[in-house]
N, C-alpha and C positions, 0 to 999 in steps of 0.2 A: 297543230300549233301554228301553221301558216295562216289558217283561217282566223285564229285567235289574234295573231299579230297584225293582220290587216285591220281588224276591229280596233286594236290598240292604236294603230296609225291614225285612224279617223278620230278617235277620242283625243289623241295628242294634237291633231290639227285644230280642233275646236277648243282645246284646253278644258275639256269637259270635267267638271268636278264629280266626285263620287267614289265608290268603293271597288271599282272594276279590278284594279291590280291585285289587291289582297284577296278578293273573292275568287278570281281566276286561279290564283296560286294555291289557295286552300283546296279547291277542287282538284287541281293538278296533283297535289300531294296525296290526296286520298285515292285518286285513280292509280297513282304509281305505287303507293305504299300500303293501302288498306287491304284487309282481308275481304272475302266475299261478304261477310256479315257487316263489316264496317262500311263497305261501299253501299250496301242496301240500306243501311241506317242513315247515311248522310247525303249521298249523291243526289237522290231524287229531289230533296228539298233545296239543295244548292242549285240544281238545274232549273227549277221552277222559280227560284227567288223567294220561296217561303222561308228559307234559311239564308243568312248572310254569313260568309266566312271571311277570315283574314289570316295572316301569318305573322308570327313573332320570331324573328331570326337573330337580329343584332344583339350582342351583349356589350356591356361597357368596355370602352377602349376601341370601338369600331370593329368588333369581331363579327363579321357577317358570314364567313364561310363554314360549311359543315365541320371541317376538321378543326375549327377554332372554338366550337361550342363547348362550354364547360358545365352547363346546368345538368345535374345528374338525372338520368332517365329512371323512371319508376312509376309506381301507381300513384304517387304524389310527387309534386315538384316544388322546389323553392329557389328563389333568385329573381333577378331582374332581366327583362327584355326591353330593348329600347327601339324607338321609332316604329311603333306598330300602327299601321294604318287603320283608321276607323274602329279602334279597339272597343270603344264604348257602345258601338252599335252591333257588333258581331255576335251572332248566335254561337259560333264556335271559332276557336283560335287554334291553328296548327302551330305547334311550338317546336323549334329546333333544339335538340338535346345532345348531350355528350355522346361521342361515338357515332355521330351521324344519324342518330335515331330521331324519330318524329312522334309527337304525341298530340292528342286533341283535348283541349280544355273547353268545356261547354259553358254557355252563359249561366250566370248565377252560381258557379262553383265557389265553394268556400275558400277563403284565404287569398282571393284575387282582388287587387286594387290597381288603379291606374291614375295617371296624372297627365294633363295636356302638355304638349310641347309647343313652344312659341316658334313655330317654323315659318319660313318665308312663303312657301307654296300653300296658299289657303285653299286650293282646289283639292288637295289631298291631305287631310288633317292627320296628325300623328299624336300618339301618346306613349309614354313609358308605362310598362305593365310590371307589377311586382306579384310574385307568387310566394305564398307561405303555407306549405303543406297542402297545396291545392290538388284535388283529384284530377288525374290525367290518364287518358286511355291511350296506350302506346299503339302506333300503327304496326301492322304485322311485318312490313319490310323496313330495312334500315338504310344503310349508307347510299345505295343506288337511288332510292326514292328521294333522299335529301338532295343529292346532286342534281337529279332531274328537276326538282322544285326550284333550286337555285338557277339552273341554266335556262329554264323557261322564263323565269323572272328577268334574267339578263336580256333575253330576246324581246320580251314585251317592253322593257325600258328602251331598248334600241328602236323599236317600232314607234313608240310614243315620241321619242326624240326626233325621228325622221319626220313624222307628221307635224310636229311643232316647228321644226326648222323650215319646212316647206311653207308653212303659214307665215312665218316671219319674213321670209324672202318675198312672198307675194305682197305682204303689207308694205314692205320697204319700196318695192317697185311701184306700187300704186301711189304711195306718198310722193315719190320722186316725179311722178307724172302730173301731180296736182299742186304741190307746194311751189310758190313763186318767190324768187329772190333776185334783186337787181333787175326786175322787170321780165324775167324769163323763168320757165320751169326749171327746178334744180336738176332734173334729169338730163338737162343739156350739158351740165358740167362734167368734164372728162374724169375728174377724180372720183366722183360718185358713180359714174358708169363703170369704172374699173372695180370699185368696191362691190357693186351689185353683181358684176360678173364673177368675182371671186367667191361671193356668197353662193351663187348658183353652182359653181364648181365644187364647193364644199358640200352641198346638199345632195344633188341628184345621184351621184354614184352610190350613196348610202342605201338607196332603195334595194339594189341587188344584194348588198351585203346583208341587210337584215332579213330579206326574203330567204337567202340561202341559209342563214343561221336558223331560221324557223323551219325550213324544209329539212335540214340536217337532224333536227330533234326527232323526227319520225322516220327518216329514210337513210341516214348516214351516221349510225351510232358511234362509229370509230372516230369521227371528226366533230361530233356534235358539241362536246364540252369545250373544245378549243375554239371553234368558230363562234360559239355564244360569247366567250370571253372577248374575242376580237371585236365582235359587233358592238357589245356594250361599251367597251373602251373607246372605240373610234367614233361611233355615231353620237354618243352623249358628249364627247369632247367637241366634236364639230357643232353640235347644237349650242353649246355654250359660246363658241366663237361667233356663230351666226347671230346669236342673241345680242352679243356685245356690238357687233356691226350694225344690227338693226336699230339699237339705241342711237348710235352715231348717225345713221342715215335719217333718223327722225329729228336730228338736230336738237334744238332747245327744249322740245317737249318730250324727247325720247326717254329721259330718266324719270319722268314724273308719274305719279299715280293716275293722272288724268289720261295718260297715253296707254292704250291697251298692250303695247309692247311689254310693259312690266309684268303682265300676267304670264306670258310665255318665258320671259327671262327667269322668273322665279321657278317655273316648272322645269326649265333647263337645269337649274341648280339642284333640284330634287333628283332628276333623272341621272345626273352625273354622280351624285353621292350615294343614292340608295343601292343597296346590295354590294357596295364596295366601289372605290374610286377607279378611274381609268388606269392609273399607274399600277394598282393592285392586279387588275385583270390582264394588263400587258405582261406583267411578271408571270402570272399563271399560265398564259398561253405559251410563253417561252418554255416553261417547265413541261407543259403538256406536249410540246413539239420536240422535247429532248434536245434542245440546242446545245 
């Protein structure tokens, strides 16, 4: 997972569009929850890219967590899943089901329809997906695989957020060195120096946090779930703060479509909301720590 997270950091740094997050999580779910036959059926194609996967987890009302899923598990499924990344392109969708079960719906399955979501982050397009008696193959393992899927997703969002916040910091510093006001570079102004220093202090410590969260997924199972919640909550919150400060550092152009800051600002909005808000995951980590 640490290797996967470092890749996510790089993609976040460049705000790279595409299906990486959903695809990686679909493969994670099958690795964690599939039988030997199911792994043989899907993993080779996912690894080579001949198949594209995604995950459908959220239910209406912002219910992202495995213990909140209400869609009944069975050979066929019915109901709605929201905010599914690249659903129209995926060859298979891993669906979160009641009781922490996971099932796979393949492309072309009957009773499946979807509609686009008018989201802010155009680098990761979303759709709502409806199932009506849609054939579904349940993965062999249940609750543990669903939690693993969720936690790896939290780590990858934290990694993406770190990469994006690092890029926004660099863009703001570079702009401060080139933009002139009152005959001098704006980087000479003390207030902006303080703002950039605060952004740096918000960003850099998060590297170790998301690295440890990724490492714990494979090497510290007792702490893995709690640390993933902390990393997602903290790093995505800081990403949003850094994005706001980057807009301000870019002054009159910062809020416009012509300024690239808006690309990372919208990505920060996605990372903060997808798989649950920072407040939700702070509450979860308190419960996991048995405070």
